[in-house]
C-alpha positions as CSV (number, residue, x, y, z in Angstrom):
1,M,0.0,-0.1,0.1
2,K,2.9,2.4,0.7
3,K,4.2,1.9,-2.7
4,L,0.5,2.5,-4.2
5,L,0.4,5.9,-3.1
6,P,3.1,7.8,-4.7
7,A,2.0,6.0,-7.7
8,L,-1.6,7.3,-7.2
9,F,-0.3,10.4,-6.8
10,C,1.7,10.7,-10.0
11,I,-1.4,9.4,-11.9
12,L,-3.7,11.8,-10.5
13,S,-1.5,14.5,-11.4
14,L,-1.7,13.6,-15.1
15,P,-4.5,15.7,-15.7
16,L,-2.5,18.7,-15.2
17,A,0.9,17.8,-16.6
18,A,-0.2,15.6,-19.6
19,Q,-3.3,16.7,-20.9
20,N,-2.2,16.4,-24.6
21,P,-1.0,12.8,-24.2
22,D,-4.1,11.8,-22.7
23,V,-6.1,13.3,-25.4
24,S,-4.0,11.7,-27.9
25,L,-4.4,8.3,-26.3
26,L,-8.4,8.8,-25.9
27,L,-8.6,9.5,-29.7
28,S,-6.6,6.7,-30.5
29,F,-9.1,4.3,-28.3
30,N,-12.0,6.2,-29.7
31,H,-11.4,6.6,-33.3
32,Y,-12.6,3.0,-35.0
33,H,-16.5,2.5,-34.7
34,T,-18.7,0.1,-36.0
35,P,-22.4,-0.5,-35.7
36,G,-21.4,-3.9,-34.1
37,L,-18.8,-2.5,-31.8
38,N,-21.0,0.5,-30.8
39,K,-23.8,-2.0,-29.7
40,L,-21.3,-4.1,-27.8
41,M,-19.3,-1.4,-25.8
42,L,-22.6,0.6,-25.1
43,G,-24.0,-3.0,-23.9
44,F,-20.8,-3.2,-21.4
45,T,-21.6,0.3,-20.3
46,R,-25.1,0.2,-19.6
47,T,-25.3,-3.1,-17.8
48,Q,-22.3,-2.5,-15.6
49,A,-24.3,-1.5,-12.6
50,E,-26.6,-4.5,-12.7
51,V,-23.6,-6.6,-12.7
52,V,-21.4,-4.8,-10.1
53,S,-24.4,-4.9,-7.7
54,G,-25.9,-8.1,-8.9
55,V,-22.9,-10.5,-8.6
56,P,-22.2,-9.8,-5.0
57,L,-26.1,-10.0,-3.8
58,G,-26.6,-13.1,-5.6
59,L,-23.4,-14.5,-3.8
60,M,-24.8,-13.5,-0.6
61,L,-28.3,-15.0,-1.6
62,E,-26.7,-18.1,-2.8
63,G,-24.8,-18.5,0.5
64,K,-27.8,-18.1,2.7
65,L,-30.2,-20.4,0.6
66,D,-27.4,-22.9,0.2
67,H,-26.3,-22.8,4.0
68,Q,-22.5,-22.2,2.5
69,P,-21.7,-19.3,4.7
70,E,-18.1,-19.0,2.9
71,I,-19.9,-17.6,-0.3
72,C,-22.0,-15.7,1.7
73,H,-19.0,-14.0,3.0
74,E,-17.5,-13.8,-0.2
75,G,-20.3,-11.6,-1.4
76,L,-20.1,-9.3,1.5
77,K,-16.6,-8.6,1.0
78,S,-17.5,-7.7,-2.5
79,V,-20.1,-5.6,-1.5
80,C,-17.7,-3.7,0.8
81,S,-15.3,-3.5,-1.7
82,V,-17.4,-2.0,-4.2
83,A,-19.0,0.5,-1.6
84,G,-15.7,1.6,-0.4
85,A,-14.5,1.9,-4.0
86,T,-17.4,3.8,-5.0
87,L,-17.2,6.3,-2.2
88,I,-13.5,6.8,-2.7
89,S,-14.2,7.6,-6.3
90,Y,-17.0,10.0,-5.6
91,G,-14.7,12.0,-3.1
92,L,-11.9,12.1,-5.7
93,K,-14.4,13.2,-8.5
94,K,-15.3,16.2,-6.0
95,I,-11.6,17.1,-5.3
96,I,-10.2,16.8,-8.9
97,Q,-13.3,18.1,-10.7
98,R,-12.1,17.0,-14.1
99,P,-14.9,17.7,-17.2
100,R,-15.8,14.7,-19.3
101,P,-13.8,14.8,-22.9
102,Y,-17.1,15.2,-24.8
103,T,-17.6,18.9,-22.8
104,T,-14.0,20.1,-23.8
105,G,-14.7,20.2,-27.6
106,I,-11.9,17.6,-28.7
107,P,-12.1,17.5,-32.3
108,G,-12.5,14.0,-33.6
109,L,-14.0,12.5,-30.2
110,V,-16.8,10.2,-31.1
111,T,-19.6,10.3,-28.3
112,L,-21.9,7.6,-28.3
113,E,-23.1,8.4,-24.6
114,K,-23.4,11.6,-22.7
115,E,-23.1,11.6,-18.8
116,K,-23.6,14.1,-16.0
117,G,-20.9,14.1,-13.5
118,L,-17.1,14.8,-13.7
119,S,-14.8,12.6,-15.3
120,M,-11.9,11.7,-13.0
121,P,-12.1,8.7,-12.0
122,S,-13.9,6.5,-14.1
123,G,-16.9,5.2,-11.6
124,H,-17.8,2.4,-13.6
125,T,-14.1,1.1,-13.9
126,T,-13.5,1.7,-10.0
127,S,-16.4,-0.2,-8.9
128,T,-16.0,-3.0,-11.6
129,F,-12.4,-3.5,-10.8
130,A,-13.4,-3.6,-7.0
131,L,-15.8,-6.3,-7.5
132,C,-13.6,-8.6,-9.9
133,V,-10.5,-8.0,-8.1
134,S,-12.5,-9.0,-4.7
135,L,-13.6,-12.1,-6.2
136,C,-9.9,-12.9,-7.6
137,A,-8.5,-12.3,-3.9
138,S,-11.2,-14.7,-2.5
139,N,-10.3,-17.3,-4.9
140,P,-6.8,-17.3,-5.8
141,G,-5.5,-19.8,-8.2
142,K,-8.8,-20.3,-9.9
143,W,-8.0,-19.0,-13.1
144,E,-11.1,-20.0,-14.8
145,L,-12.8,-17.2,-12.6
146,M,-9.6,-14.7,-12.7
147,V,-9.2,-14.4,-16.2
148,P,-12.8,-13.4,-17.3
149,A,-13.0,-11.1,-14.5
150,L,-10.2,-9.0,-14.9
151,L,-11.0,-9.2,-19.0
152,Y,-14.5,-8.0,-18.2
153,A,-13.3,-5.2,-15.7
154,S,-10.8,-4.1,-18.6
155,L,-13.4,-4.0,-21.1
156,I,-15.5,-1.8,-18.9
157,G,-12.5,0.6,-18.5
158,Y,-12.0,0.2,-22.6
159,S,-15.9,1.1,-23.2
160,R,-15.5,4.2,-21.3
161,M,-13.2,5.6,-23.3
162,Y,-14.8,4.1,-26.8
163,V,-17.9,5.9,-25.7
164,G,-16.5,9.1,-25.1
165,V,-17.1,9.7,-21.5
166,H,-13.8,9.2,-20.0
167,Y,-10.0,9.7,-20.8
168,P,-7.6,7.1,-20.3
169,S,-6.2,8.4,-17.4
170,D,-9.7,8.4,-15.7
171,V,-9.8,4.8,-16.5
172,L,-6.3,4.0,-15.0
173,V,-7.0,5.9,-11.8
174,G,-10.5,3.9,-11.4
175,A,-8.7,0.5,-11.8
176,L,-6.0,1.5,-9.3
177,V,-8.6,2.6,-6.8
178,G,-10.7,-0.1,-7.2
179,T,-7.7,-2.7,-7.0
180,A,-6.5,-1.0,-3.8
181,T,-9.8,-0.9,-2.3
182,A,-10.4,-4.5,-2.8
183,L,-7.2,-5.3,-1.8
184,V,-7.3,-3.4,1.6
185,T,-10.8,-4.8,2.2
186,Q,-9.7,-8.5,1.6
187,K,-6.6,-8.0,4.2
188,L,-9.2,-6.3,6.9
189,F,-11.5,-9.3,6.4
190,N,-8.5,-11.6,6.7
191,R,-7.2,-9.8,9.6
192,F,-10.5,-9.6,11.6
193,P,-12.3,-12.7,10.6
194,G,-15.7,-12.4,12.5
195,L,-16.7,-9.3,10.1
């Protein structure tokens, strides 16, 4: 965690120091659109909230119904990770106050969706990484779960740039905040097993 804080500080300063490289990278992620890709990326973006809330709650329900407290506990860890990451993301948005890319008049930016609110960090990416890293941390070595989970989280981050609502640094900071929150939550649950 001590090594993560300086890295996070450097990344948070990207909007000030590297706006042009961030815009260039955004345009490289955002330039190629087809009707099929548009539907796919909008599908990822628009269903993210249902997945991020449904998976932990589904785990908790399954654990209760099947009398498997370890599954219920895994769901609870995921809920705590997502909730913590969401609160941190919201706080960072209020502190950083970065406008969304489509509001700044970037020439050539394709915008498929317009959302209210601020840009840094990506809340979708933050909460998705919090969920997926929490699931991975609860199931170490289960590659059949870990690979799809991290791929899904990465696709959510990519979709946010593809639809034109976030810069790459927004997504990167979101991934880091979500990952860090999930790992800290996992450590807390391991340290205090009665939680």
